[in-house]
C-alpha angles and dihedrals in degrees: 000000000000121000123195103165149012093264090062090048091050089052090048093052094038092200115043134154114243129204118227116256090251091053090047092053092048091046091052090049090051090047091055089048090052100042109019106027097128099033122144089200112098106244120228125283121208143160094266097050090056095220099105142334098243137066115252100172143333123262091235090060085082089068092047092050093049093049098241109176117262112234113213092187105039093172090059092047096046091043089068090064123090098240119151115235090233095057112121116241122196115215119199140163131234089250113077093208093084121070116239122246131222122226134162122257088245089057090047091054091051090048093052094049106096098340128117127220123205106163121074096270121174125201118192137152118237092254092055096227090141142000134204115203128189109195118201086241091062096150091055102034128009170304094214127198107192131177119215109261096203124079093216109057118185116276 
């Protein structure tokens, strides 16, 4: 199955918890603080962020510019981590107009097994210890599995 956005994921899961738009915006801001704080890549601008009304870049471009390794088999890479199946994972899109959803790590593993992502989807736990990003340009760049480099992730 191919997923390109949160709406398709919500349909796949049938019942899913959704963050409010305000929580989503704060979570994305915290994500950028945790994973792209010192980036030289101009982070995206969109209607919801209030900075501009045009796109200037994608948040995942930070990984591309810093030469993070691309992980062809993300399930295999993330499977090596000690992550409890019950851990909550927040899934959000590049576009801030769509509220994020909350799934368990077990659901995420099932989702990754045999499915394809083509739409700038970000998977991250609330404590920001890691992130898994599927850029729409997956054959050229990504997916990326990145651990947080800082010891003090945002709360």
